N, C-alpha and C positions, 0 to 999 in steps of 0.2 A: 497497648503492648509494652511491657517493661523492657527497656533496652539494656538493663544491667547484664553484663556478661553475655552479650548477644552476638551471634555470628551470622554474617551474610556472605554469600558467595556469588562469584561471576562464573557462569557456566561456559564451558568450551562448546562452541557451536557445532552442531552435527552436520549441517549442510556444508558441502565442500566449497561452495561459492559465497558463504556468509562470513564477512570479516568485520562486521560492526560489533560494538560493545555497549552494554547498558550504562557503563560509567567510564569516563576517561581517567587516566592516572592522576591528573590534577584534581578531578572531582573526588577521587579516593582520599586525597589530602584533606579536602573540605569535610568529608564524612567523618574522618578520624578526629578532626578538630572539633566538629559540632557534636559528635557522639563519642566521647573518649572511651566508653565502655564497650564499644562495638569492635569486634574482630572481623577482619575482611580476608576471605580466601579467594584466590583466583586460580582456576584450573589453567595450567599452561597451554598455550596455543600458538602454533607457528603461523597461522593464517590471520589471526586477529590484527586489526590495523594498528594497534599499539603493542609494543614489545613487552614481553614478560618482565624484562628488567626494569621497565618504566614503572610497572605496578609495584614491583619489589621496592624500588627506591621511594615510592610514594607512601610505603608503609603497609602494603598488603603482603600476605603470606602466599607463596606459590605452592599449590598442593593439588594433586589429582584427586585425593580423597576429601570429599566435601560432605561426608555422612554426618558430621557434627554440626552442620549448618542449621540455622532456624529458617532462613529465607534464602531462596536460590533465584537469582536473576539471570534470564537469558534474553535472546532476541527472537529467533524464529523457531521452527519445529525442532523439538528435542528428540534425542535417542530414547525410544520407548523402553528398550532393554535396560537402560541405566537410571530409570526413575527410582528415586529413593523413597521408601515408605514413610508416610506420616509427615512429609515436609510441605512447606508452602512454596509454590513456584509462581513466578511472574514471567510471562512471555506472550508472544502473539501465537495463540493456538489455532486461530482461524476456524473455530468450531461453532461459533454462535450463529453464523449464517447457515442454517440447515438447508441442504439441497432439497428440491421438491421430491415427491414420491417416486418419480422416474429413476432416481438415483439409489433407491432402496437396495437394489441388487446389483449396483454398479460395480464393475471390476476396475474402475479408475483407481490407480494407485493412491492418488491424493485423498479420495473418499475412504478407501480402505484404511489408510494411515490415520485419518481423523477418528474413525470408529475405534480402531485399536488403541489409540492414544487415550480416548475418553474411558474406555473399558479398564485400562491399566490404572488410570488416575482414581477411578472408583475402587478398584481392587486393592490398591495400596493406600487408601485413605489420604490421598493427597489433597491439599487445598490449592485449587487453581484460580489465580487471579489474572484475568486476561487484560493485557494493556488496552486492547481495542475497546473494551467496555468500561473503562474508567472515564466516565462522562459527567457533565454538569446536569444536575437534576432538572433545572428549569429549562435547559436547552440540550435535550438529549442527543442532538446531532453533534454537539460540541465535545470533542475528545480532548482530554488533557494531555494525552501522549500520542505520538505518532511520528512517522517519517514522511508524512504527506507532502510537505513543501519540497523536500529533497527528491521525492519520487517525481514530482512535477517538473522540477528543474532538470533532472537527468533525462526524464522521459521526453520532454520537449526537445532538448538538445539532441538526443538520439534520433528523434523523428525528423528534425531538420537535416541531420547528417544523412538520413535515409533519402531525403529529397535530393541532396547533392549526389549521392551514390547513383540513384536512378537516372539522374540527368548528366551523368558522366563528368561531374565536376570534382575538383580536388577536395578530398574528405578532410574534415577537421579531426584532430587527435581525439581518441575516445576519452570520456570523462575520467575513467579510472587510471588512464595513463597520465593525466594532468594532476588529478587529485587536489584540485584547488578551484573553488568557485570563482574567485577573483580572476584567475587566468582564463577560465571559461568565458566570463563576461567580456573580457578584452578580445578574445578570439572571435566570438560570435558577432561582436560589434563591427569587425573588419570584413565580415562576409557579405557579399552582395547577393541577395535573393531576388529573383526575377518576379515578374507579375504573377501573383498567385493569391488565392483566397483560402483562409484557414478558419475552420469552425472549432471553437473551444467550448466544451461543455463543463458545467460545474461552477460553484462559487466558493468552494472550501479551500483548504490548504493545498491540495493537489493542483487545482486550477490556478491558484495564486502563484504557486511555484512555476508552473508552466508559463504563465503570462509574464513573469519576471524575465524569462529567457526571450520571449517574443519582443518584449520592450527593448532589451539589450541588443537584439538582432535588428533593431530599427524597423520592425514590422508594425505598421500603424493600426491602432484599434479604432474600429468604426461602430456605429450604432446598428442595431438589428434591422431597422428600416433601410438604412443605406446599404447594408449587406445584401438585402433582398432586391433592392431597386436599382442600384448603381453599378457601373462598370469602373474598374480601376486599372491604371497602368503601373501600379506599384504593389508590393506585397501588403496585404491587409488581413486583419482577423477580427472576428466577432465572438464575444463571450455570451453564452446563453445559459440561463438558469432552468431549473426543473419547471418552474411556472411558465417559461417561454417555450418549452418543447414537449410538455405534457398537457393534454386537455381532456375534459370529461366527454364521454361518448354521447351523452344527451345534450351537450352544448351549454350546460350550466357553468357558472363561474368556477374557476379552479380554487380549491382549498387544500393547503398543504396537509392539514390535519386529517381531512377526509381522504385525501390521496393515500396517506399512510395506513389508514384503517380499511379503506375500500379500493385498493389499487386496480381490482378487476373492472371497475367502472370508468377507468381512464385508458387513454391510448396515446401513443407517441405521435407528434406532428413534426418530428425532426426532419423528415424527408423533404419538407418544404424548403429547408435551408441547404439541403445537400445537392440539389440540382446543379448548382453553380459553385460547388466546393471542390477544391483541389486536395486539401488535407483535412482530415478530421482528427482532433485530439480529444480524448475523453478524460474527464477529471471529476465526474459526478459519482455519487453514491448509488449503488444498485443492489437490489435483492431479487431473488428468483420469482417473487410474487409481483414484482413490478413489470410493466410492459417493456418489451425490448425497444431499443432505439429505432431499429428498422429490421426488415425481414429479408431473407434471401431473394424472394421473388421481386423485391423492389430495387435491388442493386443495379440492374441493367439500366434503370432510369437515371442513375447518377453518372452521367457521361464523363465528367471531369475528375471524379474521385479516384485517385490512384494510390493514396497513402492513408493508412489509419494508424495513429499512435495511440494504442489502447493502454493508457497508463493504469487504469483501474484493473485491467487484466482479469475479467471474470470469464473463465473458459465456458464456451457455449452459453454465454450470458446475454448481456445487452447488445453485443456486437456479433453477428453471425459469422464474421470472418475470423474471429478469435477462436480458432479450433484447438489451439494449444498455447502454452506459455513459451517464451524463449529465454535464452540465457545471456548473461553478460558477454560470454565468448562469442555466441552466435545470436545476435539480437533480432534478426529479421527473417521473414519468409514471405512468400506470395501465395495467394489463394485464387484458384480458378473460380470465377463468379458463377459459373453454370453448375459445375460438379461440386463446388465447395471443398475440393481436395487441394492439398498443398502441392505447389509447383515450384520450380526453380525461380529464385528471385530475379526479376527482370521487369520489362515494361508491359508484360501481359498480366492480366488479373489485377488484384489489389495487394499492395505490399503492406505487411503488418509488422509493427514493433510492439511486442507484448512481453517485455522482460518483467518478471514478477518480484525482483528484489533490486529495483533501480537505485535506492539510496546507497547500496553497497559499492557503487561506483565513486561515491564521495564519502567514504566511511568515517573519516576523522571528524569532519564538520557535522555530519549527520549524527554521529554518536555524541558529540559535544552538546548539541542542542537537545537531544533526547535525554541524556543524563541530567542536564540542567533542569528539565521539566520533572523528572522523577524526584529530584531533591526538593523542588519547590511545591509540586502538586500531588505527590504520592506519599513520600516518607513521613511528613508530619501527621498524616491521617492513618498511616500504617502503624507507626510507632506510638502515637498518642491517641487522641480521640477522633474516631472516624465520623465524618459528617454524612456518611452514606455512600460516598463514591467508591469505597473499597468493597463494602458489602454488595453493592449493586453490580460490581464487576466480578464477584466471586462465582465462578461457574459451578464448582463442586467443592464439598468439604465433608469430612468424616464419612466417606464412602457413599455419599448421595449428591445428586444435583440439587442446587439451591432452587427455591420456588420459581425464580425468574427464568431458570434454564431447565425446568422439569421436562419441557418438550423434547429435550435431547434423549430421553429414555427411548422414545420411538425410533430415533435415528440409529441407535447402537444395537437394536434388536437383531 
């Protein structure tokens, strides 16, 4: 793509609780220096974590009108009514994980939004490049862009705060009130957590971020064998991978490639670890075709399980108690384990943390890391020669879904 007289824009986020940015003001300076023929527009926003004036001083032009842009960068779900015809958009559309057929006639607002978004993108000949799908070809699970680490950091911090709340202990300040990871690390290190066992799923960036907090909280990591066999008088946690909590139904050896292709031939064995677990924190990747971690009729067996920090936040997905997402303002709710209905937060049922935009609690640092990765891992392939990562992440172009995402035609019927 020729960058001569080229214009890129930063979109004003539509969600009222979204304050992150694809680029920081300092990164705007880097872009202008690196690509002197690029013009940068920023839609003014009072809720963005960086002030409009900072972008202006960095060399960007503040303008509501971005119709002359070539490429538009956002973060989360955009305002469908303001989609500009023929433009290239990059943001997290969350449309590639198609719900199963049970959602075809769903009245869930999130499902309806996704369908309407995709219809409008096709109608207006928009090129949609989804951050979520900018991946390494040889390691498809590896995403070049994401806020996973900060989702894990904030999600674990919130979950431990939920533990303090339920046990009527002094709460730590919320992450968004502090807005500093360094301060969070110092605060959590001073906190004394009693005897408890925490199970952490996943081995990706989400789980790694969560385990950073567990380490700073002086919660000891133990082996899977010790987690199952031993009792502890101190707080401990165990991290399990897909290989350790998924098994073939016929008893044959686990194969990650086969699991991806034939998930119906596998089942979860995570219940074996939940009998003696106090807190479950999820950080693993999940799709609707994969087996659930556990089912409603099994929950009564987990006598100690009182808290689930569902960082992955798949509604009615891997975790049956995640019946809705929560907000930064109200991050918790409880679920009655018999009726699976929401109840007042307390010591009854299972308490759930399911905030779906956790990195927005540390927006400055999350945005800085994200923008850095766009500059190094996306722009060179977007502006110059694509090695395939951009084309593979392109959901739609010129009024049609690309071949890799043609299955979305059935979703929007």
